[in-house]
C-alpha positions as CSV (number, residue, x, y, z in Angstrom):
1,M,0.0,0.0,0.0
2,I,1.1,3.6,-0.5
3,P,1.1,5.6,2.7
4,Q,0.2,9.0,1.1
5,W,-2.9,7.5,-0.5
6,L,-4.2,6.4,2.8
7,I,-3.5,9.8,4.2
8,E,-5.4,11.4,1.4
9,K,-8.3,9.0,1.9
10,K,-8.6,9.9,5.6
11,R,-8.0,13.6,4.8
12,E,-11.1,13.7,2.5
13,G,-13.2,12.0,5.2
14,G,-13.0,8.4,3.9
15,E,-13.0,5.3,6.2
16,L,-10.0,3.1,6.2
17,T,-10.9,-0.6,5.7
18,A,-9.8,-3.1,8.4
19,E,-7.0,-4.3,6.1
20,E,-5.8,-0.8,5.5
21,M,-5.8,0.1,9.3
22,R,-4.0,-3.1,10.2
23,W,-1.3,-2.5,7.5
24,W,-0.9,1.2,8.5
25,I,-0.3,0.3,12.2
26,A,2.0,-2.6,11.3
27,A,4.0,-0.4,8.9
28,Y,4.4,2.5,11.3
29,T,5.7,0.1,14.0
30,K,8.3,-1.3,11.6
31,G,9.3,2.1,10.4
32,D,7.9,1.7,6.9
33,V,5.5,4.6,7.6
34,S,7.6,7.6,8.8
35,D,6.8,9.9,11.7
36,A,6.0,12.7,9.3
37,Q,3.4,10.5,7.6
38,M,2.0,9.4,10.9
39,A,1.8,13.0,12.0
40,A,-0.2,13.8,8.8
41,M,-2.5,10.9,9.4
42,A,-3.0,11.9,13.1
43,M,-3.9,15.4,12.0
44,A,-6.4,14.0,9.3
45,I,-8.0,11.9,12.0
46,Y,-8.1,14.8,14.3
47,F,-10.2,16.8,11.8
48,K,-12.2,13.9,10.2
49,G,-12.5,11.6,13.1
50,M,-12.8,7.7,13.0
51,S,-15.7,5.4,13.0
52,S,-16.5,2.9,15.8
53,A,-15.2,0.1,13.5
54,E,-12.0,2.0,12.7
55,I,-11.4,2.7,16.3
56,A,-11.9,-1.0,17.3
57,V,-9.5,-2.2,14.5
58,M,-6.9,0.3,15.4
59,T,-7.0,-0.6,19.1
60,E,-6.7,-4.3,18.3
61,A,-3.9,-3.7,15.8
62,M,-1.9,-1.6,18.3
63,M,-2.5,-4.1,21.1
64,N,-1.3,-6.9,18.8
65,S,1.9,-5.0,17.8
66,G,3.7,-6.4,20.9
67,D,3.3,-8.5,24.0
68,S,0.1,-9.1,26.0
69,V,-0.8,-11.0,29.0
70,D,-3.8,-13.1,30.0
71,F,-4.9,-13.0,33.6
72,S,-8.1,-15.1,33.3
73,T,-6.7,-17.8,35.6
74,W,-5.1,-15.4,38.0
75,P,-6.0,-16.2,41.7
76,K,-7.0,-12.6,42.5
77,P,-9.4,-10.4,40.4
78,T,-7.5,-8.1,38.2
79,A,-8.5,-4.5,38.0
80,D,-7.1,-1.2,36.8
81,K,-7.9,2.5,36.4
82,H,-7.0,4.8,33.7
83,S,-7.2,8.7,33.7
84,T,-7.3,10.7,30.6
85,G,-5.0,13.3,32.3
86,G,-5.3,16.3,34.5
87,I,-3.5,18.9,36.4
88,G,-2.3,17.4,39.8
89,D,-3.7,14.1,39.0
90,K,-1.5,11.8,41.2
91,I,-4.5,9.4,41.8
92,S,-2.7,6.2,40.4
93,L,0.1,6.4,42.8
94,I,-2.4,6.0,45.7
95,L,-5.0,3.8,44.0
96,A,-2.9,1.0,42.9
97,P,-1.5,0.1,46.3
98,L,-5.0,0.8,47.9
99,A,-6.7,-1.5,45.5
100,A,-4.0,-4.2,46.2
101,A,-4.5,-3.8,50.0
102,A,-8.3,-4.5,49.4
103,G,-7.5,-7.8,47.6
104,M,-7.4,-6.8,44.0
105,A,-4.4,-7.5,41.6
106,V,-3.5,-4.3,39.8
107,P,-1.3,-4.6,36.6
108,M,-1.1,-0.9,35.8
109,M,0.6,0.3,32.6
110,S,1.0,4.0,32.5
111,G,2.3,6.7,30.3
112,R,4.3,9.9,30.3
113,G,2.8,13.4,30.5
114,L,1.0,14.8,27.5
115,G,0.8,18.5,26.8
116,I,0.3,20.3,30.2
117,T,-0.9,17.3,32.0
118,G,1.5,15.2,34.0
119,G,2.2,11.5,33.5
120,T,2.4,8.8,36.1
121,L,5.8,7.5,34.7
122,D,7.3,10.9,35.2
123,K,6.1,10.9,38.8
124,L,7.6,7.6,39.5
125,A,10.9,8.6,37.9
126,A,11.2,11.0,40.8
127,I,11.7,8.0,43.2
128,P,15.4,7.2,43.1
129,G,16.0,3.8,41.6
130,F,12.4,3.0,40.7
131,T,12.2,1.3,37.3
132,T,9.1,1.1,35.1
133,Q,10.8,-0.7,32.3
134,I,10.2,-4.3,33.2
135,S,9.8,-7.6,31.5
136,L,6.6,-9.6,31.5
137,D,8.1,-12.2,33.8
138,K,9.1,-9.4,36.2
139,M,5.6,-7.9,36.0
140,K,4.0,-11.1,37.1
141,R,6.5,-11.7,39.9
142,V,5.8,-8.2,41.3
143,L,2.1,-8.6,41.0
144,T,2.3,-12.0,42.8
145,D,4.5,-10.7,45.6
146,V,3.0,-7.2,46.0
147,G,-0.4,-7.1,44.5
148,C,0.2,-4.1,42.2
149,V,2.8,-3.3,39.6
150,M,3.2,0.1,37.8
151,M,5.0,0.0,34.6
152,G,5.7,1.7,31.3
153,Q,5.7,0.5,27.7
154,T,9.0,-1.2,27.0
155,A,9.9,-2.2,23.4
156,G,7.8,-5.3,23.6
157,W,4.6,-3.6,25.0
158,V,2.3,-2.0,22.6
159,P,5.1,-0.5,20.6
160,A,2.8,1.1,18.1
161,D,1.2,3.1,20.8
162,K,4.5,4.0,22.5
163,K,5.6,5.7,19.2
164,L,2.3,7.4,18.5
165,Y,1.9,8.5,22.1
166,A,5.0,10.6,22.0
167,L,4.2,12.0,18.5
168,R,0.6,13.0,19.5
169,D,2.1,15.2,22.4
170,V,4.1,17.5,20.0
171,T,1.7,17.6,17.0
172,A,-1.4,19.0,18.6
173,T,-3.4,15.9,18.0
174,V,-3.8,14.8,21.6
175,P,-7.5,15.7,21.9
176,S,-8.8,13.2,19.2
177,L,-11.5,10.9,20.3
178,G,-10.4,8.0,18.2
179,L,-6.7,8.3,18.9
180,I,-7.2,8.7,22.7
181,T,-9.6,5.7,22.7
182,A,-7.1,3.5,20.8
183,S,-4.2,4.5,22.8
184,I,-5.8,3.9,26.2
185,M,-7.5,0.6,25.3
186,S,-4.5,-0.9,23.5
187,K,-2.4,-0.6,26.6
188,K,-5.2,-1.6,28.9
189,L,-6.2,-4.6,27.0
190,A,-2.6,-5.7,26.5
191,E,-2.0,-5.6,30.3
192,G,-4.9,-8.1,30.8
193,A,-7.0,-6.6,33.6
194,E,-10.6,-7.9,33.6
195,T,-12.1,-4.9,35.2
196,L,-11.4,-1.3,34.0
197,V,-12.5,1.9,35.6
198,F,-12.0,5.1,33.5
199,D,-11.5,8.6,35.0
200,V,-12.5,10.8,32.1
201,K,-11.5,14.4,33.0
202,C,-13.5,17.4,31.8
203,G,-12.5,21.1,31.9
204,R,-10.0,23.6,31.1
205,G,-7.2,21.4,32.6
206,A,-8.2,18.2,30.5
207,F,-8.0,17.3,26.9
208,M,-11.8,17.2,26.8
209,R,-13.0,20.7,27.8
210,K,-16.6,20.3,27.1
211,R,-18.9,17.9,29.0
212,E,-20.4,16.5,25.8
213,D,-17.0,15.6,24.5
214,A,-15.9,14.0,27.7
215,R,-19.1,11.8,27.6
216,A,-18.4,10.9,24.1
217,L,-14.9,9.6,25.0
218,A,-16.4,7.7,28.0
219,E,-18.9,6.0,25.8
220,S,-16.3,5.2,23.2
221,L,-14.0,3.5,25.8
222,L,-16.8,1.5,27.1
223,R,-17.9,0.2,23.6
224,V,-14.4,-1.1,22.9
225,G,-14.1,-2.5,26.5
226,Q,-17.4,-4.3,26.2
227,R,-16.6,-5.6,22.8
228,L,-13.6,-7.2,24.3
229,N,-15.4,-8.6,27.3
230,R,-14.1,-6.4,30.1
231,K,-16.1,-5.2,33.0
232,V,-16.1,-1.4,32.5
233,V,-17.4,1.9,33.9
234,A,-16.4,5.5,33.4
235,L,-16.5,8.4,35.9
236,M,-16.6,11.8,34.3
237,T,-14.7,14.2,36.7
238,D,-14.1,17.9,37.0
239,M,-10.8,19.3,35.8
240,E,-11.6,23.1,35.9
241,E,-9.4,23.2,39.0
242,P,-6.2,21.2,39.9
243,L,-6.4,18.1,42.1
244,G,-4.8,18.6,45.4
245,R,-2.3,21.2,46.5
246,A,0.8,20.0,44.6
247,V,1.4,20.0,40.9
248,G,4.7,18.6,39.4
249,N,6.5,15.3,39.7
250,A,8.4,14.9,43.0
251,V,5.9,17.2,44.8
252,E,3.0,15.0,43.7
253,V,4.8,11.9,45.0
254,T,5.2,13.7,48.3
255,E,1.5,14.5,48.3
256,S,0.5,11.1,47.4
257,L,2.4,9.6,50.4
258,E,0.5,12.1,52.6
259,V,-2.7,10.6,51.4
260,L,-1.3,7.1,51.9
261,R,-0.7,8.2,55.5
262,G,-4.3,9.0,56.0
263,K,-3.8,12.7,55.5
264,G,-3.4,15.0,52.4
265,P,-5.9,17.0,50.5
266,R,-9.5,15.9,50.9
267,D,-10.3,16.1,47.2
268,V,-7.5,13.6,46.3
269,R,-8.4,11.2,49.0
270,E,-12.2,11.2,48.1
271,L,-11.7,10.7,44.4
272,T,-9.2,7.9,45.0
273,I,-11.6,6.1,47.2
274,E,-14.4,6.6,44.7
275,L,-12.5,5.2,41.8
276,T,-11.2,2.3,43.8
277,A,-14.6,1.5,45.2
278,W,-16.0,1.1,41.6
279,M,-13.0,-1.2,40.8
280,G,-13.8,-3.3,43.8
281,V,-17.5,-3.5,43.3
282,L,-17.2,-4.5,39.5
283,S,-14.5,-7.0,40.3
284,G,-16.5,-8.6,43.1
285,V,-14.3,-7.7,46.0
286,F,-16.9,-5.5,47.6
287,A,-20.7,-6.0,47.7
288,D,-21.7,-2.3,47.2
289,L,-20.2,1.2,47.0
290,E,-21.0,2.2,50.5
291,N,-19.3,-0.8,52.0
292,A,-16.4,-0.3,49.6
293,R,-15.8,3.4,50.6
294,A,-15.8,2.7,54.3
295,K,-13.2,-0.2,54.0
296,L,-11.0,1.7,51.6
297,A,-10.9,4.6,53.9
298,A,-9.7,2.4,56.8
299,L,-7.0,1.0,54.5
300,L,-5.6,4.4,54.0
301,D,-6.0,5.3,57.7
302,D,-4.3,2.3,59.2
303,G,-1.3,2.4,56.9
304,R,-2.0,-0.9,55.0
305,A,-2.0,0.9,51.6
306,L,1.1,2.7,52.4
307,A,2.9,-0.6,53.3
308,I,2.0,-1.9,49.8
309,F,3.3,1.2,48.2
310,R,6.5,0.9,49.9
311,K,6.8,-2.8,49.0
312,M,6.1,-2.1,45.4
313,V,8.8,0.7,45.2
314,A,11.4,-1.7,46.7
315,A,10.3,-4.5,44.4
316,Q,10.8,-2.3,41.3
317,G,14.3,-1.2,42.4
318,G,13.5,2.0,44.2
319,D,14.2,3.3,47.6
320,P,11.1,4.0,49.6
321,D,13.0,6.2,52.1
322,A,14.9,8.2,49.6
323,V,14.9,12.0,49.4
324,L,13.1,13.2,46.4
325,P,14.5,15.9,44.0
326,R,13.4,19.4,44.8
327,G,14.0,22.7,43.0
328,K,16.7,25.0,44.5
329,L,14.7,28.2,43.7
330,C,11.4,29.0,45.3
331,E,9.0,31.9,45.3
332,A,5.6,32.4,46.5
333,V,2.7,34.0,44.8
334,R,0.8,36.0,47.4
335,A,-2.8,37.3,47.7
336,E,-3.3,40.8,46.7
337,K,-6.4,41.0,48.9
338,G,-7.9,39.0,51.7
339,G,-11.0,36.8,51.3
340,W,-12.1,33.4,50.2
341,V,-10.6,31.5,47.3
342,R,-13.4,31.2,44.7
343,F,-11.5,29.4,41.8
344,V,-8.1,28.1,40.8
345,D,-7.5,27.8,37.0
346,A,-6.2,24.4,36.1
347,E,-4.9,25.3,32.7
348,K,-2.8,28.2,34.0
349,I,-1.3,26.2,36.7
350,G,-0.4,23.3,34.3
351,R,1.1,25.8,31.9
352,A,3.3,27.3,34.7
353,V,4.6,23.8,35.6
354,L,5.4,23.1,31.9
355,Q,7.1,26.4,31.8
356,L,9.1,25.5,34.9
357,G,10.5,22.4,33.0
358,G,8.1,19.9,34.5
359,G,6.9,18.6,31.2
360,R,8.0,18.1,27.5
361,V,7.8,20.5,24.5
362,Q,9.6,18.0,22.2
363,P,9.3,14.1,22.6
364,G,13.0,13.7,23.6
365,D,13.0,16.6,26.2
366,D,14.3,15.9,29.7
367,V,11.8,16.6,32.5
368,D,13.0,18.4,35.6
369,L,11.5,16.2,38.2
370,G,12.2,18.5,41.2
371,V,10.2,21.6,39.8
372,G,6.5,22.3,40.4
373,I,4.1,24.1,42.6
374,E,3.3,23.2,46.2
375,G,1.0,24.7,48.9
376,L,-1.6,25.6,46.2
377,A,-4.7,27.2,47.5
378,Q,-8.0,25.4,46.8
379,S,-11.5,26.8,46.5
380,G,-13.1,27.5,49.8
381,D,-9.7,28.4,51.5
382,R,-9.7,31.5,53.7
383,V,-6.7,33.7,52.9
384,A,-5.3,37.0,54.3
385,E,-3.8,39.8,52.2
386,G,-0.2,38.9,51.5
387,A,-0.7,35.2,52.4
388,P,1.0,32.7,49.9
389,L,-1.4,31.2,47.4
390,M,1.2,28.8,46.1
391,T,5.0,28.4,46.1
392,L,6.9,27.6,42.9
393,L,9.9,25.4,42.9
394,A,12.5,25.9,40.0
395,N,16.0,25.3,39.0
396,D,16.2,28.1,36.4
397,K,15.6,31.8,37.2
398,T,14.3,32.6,33.8
399,R,11.8,29.8,33.8
400,L,10.7,30.9,37.2
401,V,10.0,34.4,36.2
402,A,8.0,33.2,33.1
403,A,6.0,30.8,35.3
404,L,5.2,33.5,37.9
405,G,3.6,35.6,35.2
406,L,1.2,32.7,34.5
407,C,0.4,32.2,38.1
408,H,-0.4,35.6,39.3
409,D,-4.0,35.6,38.0
410,A,-4.6,31.8,38.4
411,V,-6.3,32.1,41.7
412,E,-9.3,34.2,42.2
413,V,-10.2,35.5,45.6
414,A,-13.7,36.8,46.4
415,E,-15.3,38.5,49.4
416,T,-17.6,35.6,50.2
417,Q,-17.2,31.8,50.4
418,T,-18.6,29.5,47.7
419,A,-19.3,25.8,47.8
420,P,-16.5,23.6,46.5
421,R,-17.0,22.1,43.0
422,A,-18.1,18.5,42.8
423,K,-15.4,16.3,41.5
424,V,-17.5,13.5,40.0
425,L,-19.8,15.0,37.4
426,E,-21.4,11.9,36.1
427,V,-21.1,8.1,36.1
428,V,-21.3,6.4,32.6
429,R,-22.1,2.8,32.9
430,G,-21.8,0.1,30.2
431,E,-24.5,-2.4,29.5
432,G,-25.1,-4.6,32.5
433,C,-23.0,-2.5,34.8
434,A,-24.7,-1.8,38.3
435,A,-23.4,-0.8,41.6
436,G,-24.9,0.2,44.8
């Protein structure tokens, strides 16, 4: 087949046949289709979209481009969660050990940051020695010994998506329903979890800004999941404001540890429990959501989830007691007037962290793991004039100054207190999915 002819077909709104889509993914994986040609195809898909059949075939082709695992005979129910990405979203670091402490096996394959949203792999890289590049045999050993494993895509794991994932980040094609669905599902299906819970972010700090777009993505994920016999549900969650009080890599690990100690920001704790509760109910570990929430809260408060996290870090080569990297420069953004925090703009905070060096502009860019924002004010906080609304951590003065410019109007302070925003906007259930 001729690559440019297929690009032209999609550019004009045509639908690729199953044979054409399978050839395209295989050729891109082998290098017979160049990055430039894939970038053109991705942009054509962004503007023209893909049919449900195209998405399903692309997902399957990407999954079959490398290794996969079957957990159908595993002694514990296997379950996982995937977030479409948000600002301050460190949920996975808490959820995986929490679900394992509850009796689930969590084979979690994660990705790097995309755009202004952080990636789980970048956060884990802030833990000295922790390796996410592990073999299938190593994955199974850690899962057996610990109950959860957090890994990235090695050369053998869904290599088609590994290449395309990085390319989308720098070609402005991240917010494509079809590409997002195929990327998420190819990894999740390859890792073999029987139960999948999707956290579909919606708002200015997410790829899907509009609620109807977020719902469309949720429904797309559920269609593919059910087609391939997984137990699935999607929670649409708010991403107008950041999650928690820390945004960055090492600072988010620190905040995750606070939640695992039974402390930390309330919004992070509650959303983690809610997502894990759905995993537990769908996989049969818990009878209903109310029971699940209570038991999961206890697992955070008594330290059992923290113990699992520390064990996982050690099993994957990390030092659970290591000092995390931290920017050498710091400067606070202070309130110009007293009052109540009414709103914190997730997009501006995310752009500021990217400006500090906490994300990538080009696929090969190094990420500064020690930079970020901590002590971030949240809606409903009472602040005095001159009080810090956040503190920026940096290693470069020029970057710090540029980031400060983005942050000065990111927090809105009002004279009266307003109710906090609900984090869960809607639960989208697949056919036959019910929970109490």
